[in-house]
N, C-alpha and C positions, 0 to 999 in steps of 0.2 A: 548426683551433681546438679546443683541449682543453676539455671540460666537467669542472669539478672542484668538489667541494663537501665541506666538513667534515661528518663524520657524528657522531663521538663521541670524547671523551677517556676511555678506559677506565681505571678505577682498580682494578678487580678483574675476575676471570674472567667474572663474570655480566654485565659491561658489553659483552663482545665481541659484535659483530653476528652475526646468524644467517642471513644471506642465502645463504651458500654460494657466493659468487662468488670468483674467484681473488684472491690477496693477494700484492702485491709489497712485500717488507719491507726497510726501510732500517735498517741497524745499523752502529754504530761508536762510537768514543770521543766523549766530550763535546767540543763545539767543533770537530768535524771538518767540519761543514757539511751535515748531513743535511737540516735544514729548508730551508736555502737551495737545495739541489739539488732538493728536491721542488717548491719554488716555481718554479724555473727550468723544470723539466720540464712543470709544469702551466700555465706562462705566467701565473701569478698572483703578484703581489709579496707578498701577505700571507696566502696560504692557510695555510701552516704558519708558526707564529710562531717567529721566531728570538729568541734571548735573548743579552744581553750577558754574562749570568752562566752560565758553563759548568755543566752538571749540573742546571740548573733544571727541565727537563722530567722529570717523574716519573711520567707516565702514558703509555699507548700510544694514539697518535692515529690515527684511521682517516679517510681521505679517499676518497670515491667518485669514480672517474675514468671519464668517458664512460659512466656508468651501468653499466659492465660489470665493473669490478674495483676493488680498493682499493690505494691506497698506504698502507702502515702505517709510521708513524714511531715507532721504539722509543726509549725513554729512552737518552740517552748514558751510557756507563759510564766509570768511571775518574777521576771528579772527586775530587781529593785532599781537599777540604774537607768532603765528605759524611761524616756519621757512619757508623761501621762497621755499625750496626744498619740504617740506611737503605739502605746498599749491599747488604746481605744481602736485604732486602725486595725491592729492585729486581731482584736476580738471581733470586730465587724467582718473582717475577711474570713475568719474561721467559721463564723456563723453563716456567712454566704455559702461557704463550701458545704456545710452540713445540710443547709436548706435546699441546695440545688442538685445534690447527688442522690440518685435513686439506686445506685449500685453498691452502696456501702454494705459490705458483708459482715464486718466485724470491727469494733473499735478496741484496740489494745491500750488500756490505760496503764501507764507506768508510774509507779511510786518508788521511793527509795526505801529499801528494806531496813536501813539502819536507823530510821526515825519514824515516829507515829505520823500518819497522814497530816499534812498541813491544812490550813483553812482553804488554800487554793486547790489542793487535792480534793477536799470535800465538796467544794463548789463545782469543780469539773465533774465529779461523780454524780452529783445531783442533776446537773445539766444533761449529762449523757443519759441518765435514767429517764428524764422527761422526754428526750428525743426517741426513747423506746427502741434503741438500736442494740443488737447483740454486743455484749461486752466481755472482754477478758481482762482480769486484773493481774498485772505482772509486777512483782517486787524485784527491783534490780539490785545488783552489787551484793548478792547474798553470800558470796565467797568470803566477805569480810566479817561474817558472823559465825559463831560457834553453833553446833547443832541445837543446843538449848536456846540460844538467842534466836535462831531461825524459827523454832517452834513458837516462842513468845511473840516474835514479830508477826508471824502469820496470823496468830489469834488477834493481836491488836489491830492490824490492818483490816482484817475481815470484819471484825466487830465495828470498827469506825466507819466502814463503807457499806453498811447495810447487810452484812452477812454473806457477801459475795465470796466465792472461793478464790484463793490466791495461789498463783504459780510463783514460786521462788526461783529466780533466775540469776545467772552469772555469765557474762560474756567471756570471762577469763576461763572458767571451767566447762562451760557449755551446759551447766545445770539448767533444767527447765525447758531447754530448746526443743526437745522432742515433743513435749506436751504442747508447747506453743504451736509448733508445726502441725500437730494433729488437729488442733482447733482451727487453725488458719485454713487448712485444706478442706475440712468439713464445712466451714462457713462459706468458702468460695464455691464449693460444689453445690451447696444449697441455693445460693443466689443464682448461679448459672442455670440450674434446673427450673427454678421459679420463673425465670425470664423467658423460658422456651414455651 
């Protein structure tokens, strides 16, 4: 049983928690399924609020998991209807987050399994690689693909994003969740031991 609680929706750097516990960050395009995956992993239907309007989440949401680490839900990027000034503010805010946090244990980059990585996916991947943070690539909505399509999608996504291994996941079937949890717990434990 996972214990999960909402802590804060940070709208500026001063809102970030100061507990110093490991942070597992979920990043990806708008509407890729970040909140849904967080809910599935936490075993709570409404822990992270999902929106029917892509790009609606404009804050960084922190959820304390088992009292020992955070799930951090970053705002989705790449929503076409957002004003350019708003996009720039979100970008600056997310950069502030990454530059100011020393307890990031793992970045879970989400992409949609049903399509090749977009230019925005590629740019995020390059940026995360430059930050030199541990990363897990998760392809969402894999239940909508056949076995052959999943194999092809895994190959395309991995090749497009520098040969990184890909976890195919589905919030509907739970596919990939055990593997994601395994990586999450390993990364959180590593950060915790390194900080002692």
